[in-house]
DRENTORLUM-940694 format. One record per residue (C-alpha): residue in one letter; x, y, z. Coordinates in pm, 1 decimal, always signed. Layout:
  rest         u         v         w
     A         X         Y         Z
...
***
This chain:
  rest         u         v         w
     X  +12339.3   +9592.6  +14221.1
     X  +12187.2   +9941.8  +14197.9
     X  +11819.9   +9991.4  +14278.6
     X  +11595.4  +10299.5  +14236.8
     X  +11612.8  +10353.5  +14613.7
     X  +11987.3  +10415.7  +14576.8
     X  +11901.8  +10739.5  +14394.1
     X  +11640.4  +10866.0  +14640.3
     X  +11667.3  +11211.7  +14797.0
     X  +11431.2  +11309.8  +15080.3
     X  +11313.9  +11671.1  +15118.0
     X  +11172.9  +11731.1  +15465.5
     X  +10908.9  +11983.9  +15575.1
     X  +11182.7  +12243.1  +15635.0
     X  +11295.6  +12212.1  +15272.4
     X  +11620.7  +12036.7  +15363.1
     X  +11730.3  +11779.4  +15105.0
     X  +11902.7  +11466.6  +15233.9
     X  +12031.5  +11182.2  +15015.6
     X  +11873.7  +10851.5  +15114.5
     X  +12071.5  +10625.2  +14881.5
     X  +12448.0  +10592.9  +14864.1
     X  +12458.6  +10677.5  +14494.6
     X  +12242.4  +10985.0  +14552.0
     X  +12492.0  +11099.0  +14814.5
     X  +12782.3  +11051.0  +14574.2
     X  +12603.7  +11251.8  +14305.7
     X  +12520.1  +11536.9  +14544.0
     X  +12874.4  +11553.4  +14683.2
     X  +13011.0  +11573.9  +14329.4
     X  +12787.2  +11876.3  +14270.2
     X  +12866.6  +12076.6  +14583.0
     X  +12795.5  +12446.0  +14527.6
     X  +12519.3  +12704.4  +14489.2
     X  +12228.9  +12610.6  +14262.6
     X  +11923.0  +12799.7  +14147.3
     X  +11590.6  +12618.3  +14192.1
     X  +11403.9  +12654.3  +13862.1
     X  +11021.9  +12678.9  +13847.2
     X  +10877.7  +12334.1  +13772.3
     X  +10564.6  +12123.7  +13835.6
     X  +10528.4  +12013.1  +14197.5
     X  +10649.0  +11658.3  +14132.5
     X  +10971.1  +11773.6  +13963.9
     X  +11282.2  +11940.5  +14110.2
     X  +11518.9  +12106.3  +13861.9
     X  +11827.4  +12293.7  +13977.9
     X  +12115.3  +12438.7  +13780.8
     X  +12448.0  +12573.7  +13900.4
     X  +12475.1  +12954.1  +13913.7
     X  +12712.5  +13030.2  +14198.2
     X  +12613.1  +13250.5  +14489.9
     X  +12486.2  +13538.4  +14274.3
     X  +12199.5  +13320.4  +14146.7
     X  +12249.7  +13446.7  +13791.4
     X  +12299.8  +13232.4  +13485.3
     X  +12649.0  +13335.6  +13371.4
     X  +12857.4  +13197.1  +13084.9
     X  +13108.4  +13034.3  +13318.3
     X  +12830.0  +12853.1  +13508.1
     X  +12782.3  +12589.9  +13237.6
     X  +12581.7  +12549.9  +12920.4
     X  +12213.0  +12640.7  +12909.9
     X  +11980.9  +12339.1  +12928.3
     X  +11764.9  +12388.5  +12622.6
     X  +11578.1  +12058.2  +12647.5
     X  +11558.0  +11784.0  +12912.1
     X  +11333.8  +11496.6  +13006.3
     X  +11283.3  +11142.6  +13126.1
     X  +11342.8  +10833.4  +12913.9
     X  +11076.7  +10571.4  +12984.2
     X  +11102.4  +10324.7  +12695.6
     X  +11318.1  +10236.8  +12392.8
     X  +11257.8  +10484.1  +12113.2
     X  +11196.2  +10784.4  +12339.4
     X  +11514.2  +10943.7  +12207.1
     X  +11402.2  +10910.0  +11845.3
     X  +11146.1  +11188.5  +11891.8
     X  +11396.8  +11402.4  +12081.3
     X  +11665.4  +11365.7  +11814.2
     X  +11410.5  +11436.7  +11539.6
     X  +11308.8  +11759.6  +11714.6
     X  +11668.4  +11875.9  +11756.5
     X  +11748.5  +11795.6  +11392.5
     X  +11437.4  +11977.0  +11268.6
     X  +11518.8  +12284.4  +11478.9
     X  +11879.0  +12292.1  +11348.7
     X  +12006.2  +12340.0  +11703.3
     X  +12372.3  +12321.7  +11791.4
     X  +12474.0  +12158.1  +12116.6
     X  +12551.4  +11846.6  +12315.5
     X  +12283.8  +11582.9  +12373.4
     X  +12369.6  +11374.2  +12679.6
     X  +12186.7  +11046.5  +12740.2
     X  +12225.4  +10884.6  +13083.3
     X  +12081.5  +10556.6  +13208.3
     X  +12215.9  +10570.9  +13563.6
     X  +12527.4  +10369.6  +13483.1
     X  +12651.0  +10497.6  +13148.9
     X  +12678.6  +10832.5  +12973.4
     X  +12658.4  +10893.8  +12599.4
     X  +12712.2  +11235.7  +12440.7
     X  +12614.4  +11332.1  +12086.7
     X  +12746.0  +11662.4  +11953.0
     X  +12496.4  +11805.0  +11704.4
     X  +12523.0  +12090.1  +11456.2
     X  +12272.3  +12182.7  +11182.2
     X  +12100.0  +11845.3  +11177.6
     X  +12422.6  +11643.0  +11180.1
     X  +12600.7  +11441.4  +11447.7
     X  +12956.6  +11573.3  +11427.9
     X  +13091.7  +11359.0  +11712.0
     X  +12973.0  +11109.8  +11972.9
     X  +13136.0  +10970.5  +12285.4
     X  +13042.0  +10691.2  +12525.1
     X  +13172.6  +10525.5  +12840.0
     X  +13008.7  +10192.5  +12745.9
     X  +13289.6   +9941.3  +12699.9
     X  +13142.4   +9784.0  +12384.1
     X  +13115.5  +10130.0  +12224.2
     X  +13477.0  +10230.9  +12276.7
     X  +13676.0  +10280.5  +11958.5
     X  +13888.3   +9966.2  +11984.8
     X  +13584.8   +9747.8  +12049.5
     X  +13404.7   +9899.7  +11749.1
     X  +13698.7   +9814.6  +11521.8
     X  +13699.1   +9461.8  +11664.5
     X  +13321.2   +9413.0  +11634.1
     X  +13329.1   +9509.5  +11266.7
     X  +13632.7   +9296.4  +11183.4
     X  +13888.1   +9572.7  +11124.9
     X  +14122.8   +9418.0  +11384.1
     X  +14144.7   +9078.7  +11553.0
     X  +14142.9   +9001.1  +11925.1
     X  +14522.6   +8989.8  +11953.6
     X  +14556.6   +9330.4  +11783.8
     X  +14289.0   +9473.3  +12014.1
     X  +14462.7   +9354.2  +12330.6
     X  +14809.2   +9450.9  +12206.6
     X  +14695.4   +9802.8  +12116.4
     X  +14515.1   +9846.3  +12449.5
     X  +14828.0   +9738.5  +12641.3
     X  +15049.7   +9979.3  +12448.1
     X  +14789.5  +10255.4  +12478.8
     X  +14802.7  +10233.3  +12858.4
     X  +15179.4  +10276.0  +12849.7
     X  +15182.0  +10565.5  +12601.7
     X  +14867.7  +10760.1  +12691.9
     X  +14779.6  +10789.3  +12321.5
     X  +14428.3  +10744.4  +12190.5
     X  +14349.1  +10397.1  +12060.5
     X  +14339.9  +10506.0  +11695.8
     X  +14672.9  +10689.7  +11716.5
     X  +14828.9  +10390.3  +11889.7
     X  +14696.0  +10151.1  +11624.1
     X  +14848.7  +10367.2  +11349.6
     X  +15182.2  +10387.1  +11532.2
     X  +15189.3  +10007.4  +11566.7
     X  +15111.0   +9962.3  +11196.3
     X  +14784.2   +9783.8  +11276.2
     X  +14573.8  +10048.9  +11105.0
     X  +14609.8  +10367.7  +10899.4
     X  +14467.7  +10717.9  +10931.9
     X  +14202.7  +10662.7  +10664.3
     X  +14072.1  +10350.0  +10835.9
     X  +14075.5  +10518.5  +11177.2
     X  +13868.7  +10807.2  +11042.5
     X  +13623.5  +10564.4  +10879.9
     X  +13568.3  +10373.9  +11204.0
     X  +13538.0  +10689.7  +11411.2
     X  +13233.5  +10758.8  +11196.8
     X  +13111.4  +10405.0  +11257.6
     X  +13162.5  +10453.5  +11632.5
     X  +12958.9  +10775.2  +11629.7
     X  +12683.3  +10599.5  +11434.7
     X  +12669.9  +10308.3  +11681.7
     X  +12656.6  +10546.1  +11980.4
     X  +12366.7  +10741.5  +11829.0
     X  +12178.1  +10420.1  +11749.4
     X  +12243.5  +10284.3  +12100.1
     X  +12112.6  +10610.0  +12250.4
     X  +11783.1  +10557.9  +12068.4
     X  +11743.4  +10220.4  +12241.0
     X  +11796.3  +10340.2  +12599.7
     X  +11485.6  +10236.3  +12791.6
     X  +11521.2  +10423.1  +13120.9
     X  +11711.2  +10735.0  +13219.6
     X  +11740.3  +11106.4  +13148.1
     X  +11846.4  +11325.4  +12857.6
     X  +11965.3  +11685.1  +12844.2
     X  +12038.2  +11899.6  +12541.2
     X  +12300.9  +12159.1  +12631.7
     X  +12325.8  +12470.5  +12417.7
     X  +12645.6  +12490.6  +12210.4
     X  +12985.0  +12324.8  +12250.4
     X  +13354.1  +12401.2  +12204.9
     X  +13477.0  +12258.8  +11872.5
     X  +13827.2  +12215.3  +12009.4
     X  +13701.5  +12013.7  +12306.0
     X  +13557.7  +11725.0  +12102.6
     X  +13797.5  +11445.6  +12000.3
     X  +13706.2  +11423.9  +11629.4
     X  +13472.4  +11572.0  +11368.0
     X  +13242.5  +11380.9  +11133.5
     X  +12913.3  +11469.4  +10967.1
     X  +12639.6  +11208.5  +11005.8
     X  +12292.6  +11313.6  +10893.5
     X  +12056.8  +11269.4  +11189.4
     X  +11749.9  +11208.7  +10974.7
     X  +11927.2  +10919.4  +10802.7
     X  +12039.1  +10781.8  +11138.9
     X  +11682.8  +10810.7  +11269.0
     X  +11550.5  +10608.4  +10977.0
     X  +11821.1  +10346.1  +11035.7
     X  +11755.3  +10340.0  +11409.8
     X  +11378.0  +10301.7  +11384.2
     X  +11417.9  +10036.1  +11115.1
     X  +11673.8   +9849.7  +11323.8
     X  +11453.4   +9845.7  +11635.1
     X  +11143.7   +9733.6  +11442.9
     X  +11323.3   +9471.9  +11234.8
     X  +11529.0   +9332.5  +11522.3
     X  +11210.2   +9256.3  +11717.3
     X  +11090.2   +9065.8  +11410.7
     X  +11424.6   +8892.1  +11348.8
     X  +11451.8   +8778.5  +11711.4
     X  +11170.1   +8530.9  +11651.1
     X  +11406.9   +8330.4  +11426.8
     X  +11749.5   +8447.3  +11549.5
     X  +11699.2   +8483.6  +11926.8
     X  +12045.5   +8621.2  +12002.8
     X  +12389.3   +8685.8  +11858.5
     X  +12517.3   +8372.1  +12032.5
     X  +12311.2   +8140.0  +11812.0
     X  +12500.3   +7941.6  +11547.1
     X  +12377.7   +7928.4  +11184.4
     X  +12421.3   +7608.2  +10982.8
     X  +12356.3   +7531.3  +10618.1
     X  +12068.8   +7309.1  +10506.6
     X  +12203.0   +7023.5  +10296.4
     X  +12076.1   +6973.9   +9943.3
     X  +11966.2   +7331.5   +9877.8
     X  +12057.7   +7523.5   +9562.2
     X  +12285.0   +7824.4   +9592.6
     X  +12122.7   +8130.5   +9754.0
     X  +12085.9   +8464.3   +9571.0
     X  +12411.3   +8640.7   +9485.3
     X  +12373.9   +8907.3   +9755.7
     X  +12382.2   +8636.3  +10024.4
     X  +12669.2   +8426.4   +9888.0
     X  +12940.0   +8585.4  +10104.2
     X  +12764.3   +8511.9  +10432.0
     X  +12641.7   +8171.4  +10309.7
     X  +12996.2   +8066.4  +10218.4
     X  +13123.8   +8179.0  +10560.8
     X  +12872.0   +7966.5  +10754.0
     X  +13047.8   +7661.4  +10896.8
     X  +12819.1   +7547.9  +11179.1
     X  +13071.8   +7672.2  +11434.8
     X  +13078.0   +8052.5  +11410.7
     X  +12802.5   +8237.1  +11597.5
     X  +12607.0   +8530.5  +11454.0
     X  +12835.6   +8778.5  +11631.8
     X  +13148.8   +8597.8  +11513.7
     X  +13021.3   +8587.5  +11154.8
     X  +12952.6   +8960.3  +11170.3
     X  +13309.7   +9017.3  +11282.6
     X  +13460.1   +8794.7  +11011.7
     X  +13257.2   +8963.0  +10737.3
     X  +13281.2   +9315.3  +10880.8
     X  +12902.2   +9348.2  +10885.6
     X  +12828.9   +9377.8  +11256.8
     X  +12553.0   +9189.0  +11436.7
     X  +12248.2   +9366.4  +11290.9
     X  +12331.7   +9328.7  +10920.6
     X  +12443.7   +8970.1  +10979.6
     X  +12116.5   +8890.6  +11157.4
     X  +11919.8   +9054.5  +10876.5
     X  +12086.8   +8846.0  +10606.0
     X  +12059.9   +8525.3  +10808.5
     X  +11688.5   +8588.3  +10855.5
     X  +11645.3   +8599.0  +10476.7
     X  +11840.4   +8274.2  +10440.3
     X  +11624.9   +8110.8  +10708.2
     X  +11310.7   +8223.4  +10525.1
     X  +11442.4   +8070.8  +10201.1
     X  +11527.7   +7749.9  +10394.1
     X  +11900.1   +7770.9  +10314.3
     X  +11997.3   +7804.5  +10681.3
     X  +11884.0   +7678.7  +11020.1
     X  +11978.1   +7820.5  +11359.6
     X  +12137.3   +7609.8  +11631.7
     X  +12119.8   +7697.8  +11999.6
     X  +12435.1   +7847.6  +12151.6
     X  +12691.2   +7600.9  +12273.3
     X  +12609.4   +7533.2  +12638.2
     X  +12888.6   +7672.1  +12852.9
     X  +12800.8   +7511.0  +13179.7
     X  +12460.0   +7358.4  +13247.3
     X  +12307.8   +7525.8  +13554.1
     X  +12478.4   +7859.8  +13489.5
     X  +12334.3   +7870.3  +13139.0
     X  +11986.0   +7804.3  +13279.1
     X  +12003.6   +8106.4  +13511.5
     X  +12144.0   +8331.0  +13237.9
     X  +11862.2   +8228.4  +13003.4
     X  +11606.5   +8309.4  +13273.1
     X  +11779.8   +8644.6  +13327.2
     X  +11753.3   +8731.4  +12957.4
     X  +11375.5   +8677.0  +12963.7
     X  +11327.2   +8854.3  +13297.6
     X  +11508.2   +9163.3  +13171.1
     X  +11275.8   +9185.1  +12869.7
     X  +10971.1   +9136.8  +13092.3
     X  +11078.8   +9409.6  +13335.5
     X  +11156.5   +9648.9  +13051.5
     X  +10809.2   +9590.9  +12907.4
     X  +10641.9   +9655.1  +13243.4
     X  +10855.4   +9961.6  +13318.3
     X  +10778.8  +10111.0  +12975.9
     X  +10408.2  +10075.5  +13050.2
     X  +10440.3  +10230.8  +13396.2
     X  +10358.0   +9896.9  +13563.0
     X  +10702.8   +9804.0  +13693.5
     X  +10619.1   +9838.7  +14063.0
     X  +10308.2   +9619.8  +14030.8
     X  +10511.9   +9352.0  +13851.7
     X  +10782.3   +9354.0  +14118.7
     X  +10526.9   +9338.6  +14400.5
     X  +10350.8   +9043.5  +14236.9
     X  +10680.5   +8860.8  +14190.4
     X  +10773.6   +8925.1  +14553.6
     X  +10443.2   +8770.3  +14664.4
     X  +10504.5   +8469.2  +14436.8
     X  +10833.4   +8384.7  +14608.5
     X  +10791.0   +8106.8  +14866.4
     X  +11055.3   +7975.5  +15113.9
     X  +11217.1   +7757.1  +14845.6
     X  +11263.9   +8056.3  +14615.2
     X  +11388.9   +8263.4  +14908.4
     X  +11669.2   +8012.8  +14962.6
     X  +11741.6   +7989.6  +14590.4
     X  +11761.5   +8368.5  +14546.3
     X  +11939.7   +8440.4  +14876.9
     X  +12185.0   +8731.0  +14828.3
     X  +12146.8   +8694.4  +14450.3
     X  +11901.9   +8974.4  +14373.1
     X  +11694.6   +9044.7  +14183.5
     X  +11860.6   +9352.9  +14038.5
     X  +11651.8   +9648.8  +13925.9
     X  +11605.0   +9503.5  +13576.5
     X  +11491.8   +9168.1  +13714.3
     X  +11808.0   +8961.1  +13668.0
     X  +11980.9   +8751.7  +13933.5
     X  +12349.4   +8697.4  +14004.4
     X  +12383.2   +8370.7  +13814.0
     X  +12674.0   +8210.8  +13997.4
     X  +12522.9   +8278.6  +14339.5
     X  +12189.7   +8123.4  +14234.8
     X  +12376.0   +7813.0  +14116.4
     X  +12571.3   +7796.5  +14443.8
     X  +12246.6   +7827.5  +14641.0
     X  +12089.2   +7552.0  +14429.8
     X  +12377.4   +7314.8  +14503.8
     X  +12309.3   +7356.3  +14875.3
     X  +11931.0   +7347.6  +14840.1
     X  +11921.8   +7041.6  +14612.4
     X  +12231.4   +6854.1  +14728.0
     X  +12247.5   +6515.0  +14558.2
     X  +11976.9   +6599.1  +14303.3
     X  +11999.0   +6701.9  +13936.8
     X  +12076.3   +7073.1  +13983.0
     X  +12007.6   +7173.8  +13623.6
     X  +11667.8   +7003.6  +13620.9
     X  +11565.4   +7158.9  +13953.4
     X  +11672.3   +7504.5  +13835.9
     X  +11478.3   +7469.4  +13511.6
     X  +11160.6   +7371.9  +13694.1
     X  +11177.0   +7655.2  +13947.2
     X  +11297.5   +7927.2  +13712.6
     X  +11054.8   +7829.2  +13437.3
     X  +10764.3   +7867.7  +13681.5
     X  +10899.8   +8198.2  +13812.9
     X  +10958.4   +8342.6  +13465.7
     X  +10622.4   +8213.4  +13339.8
     X  +10446.3   +8391.3  +13625.1
     X  +10638.6   +8711.7  +13547.1
     X  +10542.3   +8679.1  +13180.2
     X  +10175.7   +8618.5  +13265.1
     X  +10169.1   +8918.0  +13500.5
     X  +10337.9   +9154.3  +13254.2
     X  +10108.5   +9036.5  +12974.5
     X   +9800.2   +9117.7  +13180.1
     X   +9938.0   +9459.3  +13276.3
     X  +10062.0   +9572.7  +12933.6
     X   +9836.4   +9475.6  +12645.5
     X   +9977.1   +9421.2  +12296.1
     X   +9843.8   +9288.4  +11968.5
     X   +9877.8   +8911.2  +11933.5
     X  +10154.9   +8921.6  +11672.0
     X  +10361.7   +9163.0  +11883.2
     X  +10304.4   +8998.3  +12220.4
     X  +10589.6   +8967.6  +12464.6
     X  +10525.5   +8592.2  +12488.6
     X  +10593.8   +8555.2  +12117.9
     X  +10914.9   +8756.6  +12141.1
     X  +11062.9   +8552.1  +12425.2
     X  +10940.0   +8207.7  +12314.1
     X  +11281.1   +8101.7  +12168.8
     X  +11440.2   +8168.1  +12507.7
     X  +11151.9   +8009.0  +12699.1
     X  +11193.5   +7692.3  +12491.2
     X  +11550.4   +7663.0  +12619.8
     X  +11430.9   +7708.0  +12977.1
     X  +11131.1   +7473.9  +12957.9
     X  +11176.6   +7149.9  +13160.3
     X  +11160.3   +6823.8  +12964.9
     X  +10955.9   +6535.2  +13103.2
***
């Protein structure tokens, strides 16, 4: 589990830079060479490769036209709006420390986007939006490894898809990558001047201003929808005795069977999770549909994963407000010997989550002979409640947008009974 300390570099009084963290060392070794130290504020170090002559030559890499830190979801919306307004041409890279997304921009349009996030790979996009089923996904991936072809080309060769459909979903992939970039909460972005048209895998033309409107709407609405549809794992069910819903909701209403989750419905209907959630929210408001909790997959493990989901939201809130260190220090002081045994070698990770299986294993030793699930609920509910209280006091919000209100559906699943 990566921590901020893994990326630390120490500069001593002689000006010698030494990586402190293992990941920092890996990054520095991968960039061996001669770099020019650019003039920056005292708390920032910015270097770019030039070679030994110290001059910025064409072969030394693209000019960095814009760069900065990402500190909360939505940071990239302003950056993308600026680039679109300026009609710049180049590659916008968005990095969160684990994953890299690249958006190739020309004259206010995203012409291509790439990502190393597994769920944003082309095959997974086709699967998420119902263009292919799970068997077709796995079969194409297996054949792709043997042939070396791109997923889309392999799908066409196997007769699973056609060129028109592949092109359509390449556009959908680019759209999803851009929207995901807007939601990155912590990391770094760079806008590199220009790009080689022949080096990008495909060409589309997605208007950035339209994508910005969609992205901002999606982030705002999803926060609202999450109060009634807490996650894509929840299962919608029809309310008996109701009249038929409006025509625009009949397709999703007819597909609801009390078994398929939100994500699965989105795949069946080809809508994706967001549009499915949006329509379900309307059906909940009209009292045609109720939401059932996800099917429990395994008692104690589910308890820890629920706690993790809340803790990640709490840590993101505190980090966005520049209060992450205070939150972590307060949580560390809250942990007593019982929690120390429970969390032994399980974390927390940088975003607040614990390794679920290890926590469960620790609990079985700590509470041998007792009801493990009940004990976990009691301890984790107290721990998460303290984290929520601390974050709420550090980062103030209006009552209707409070973090407590957003996470209440998850807290209700974690809350001990009796």
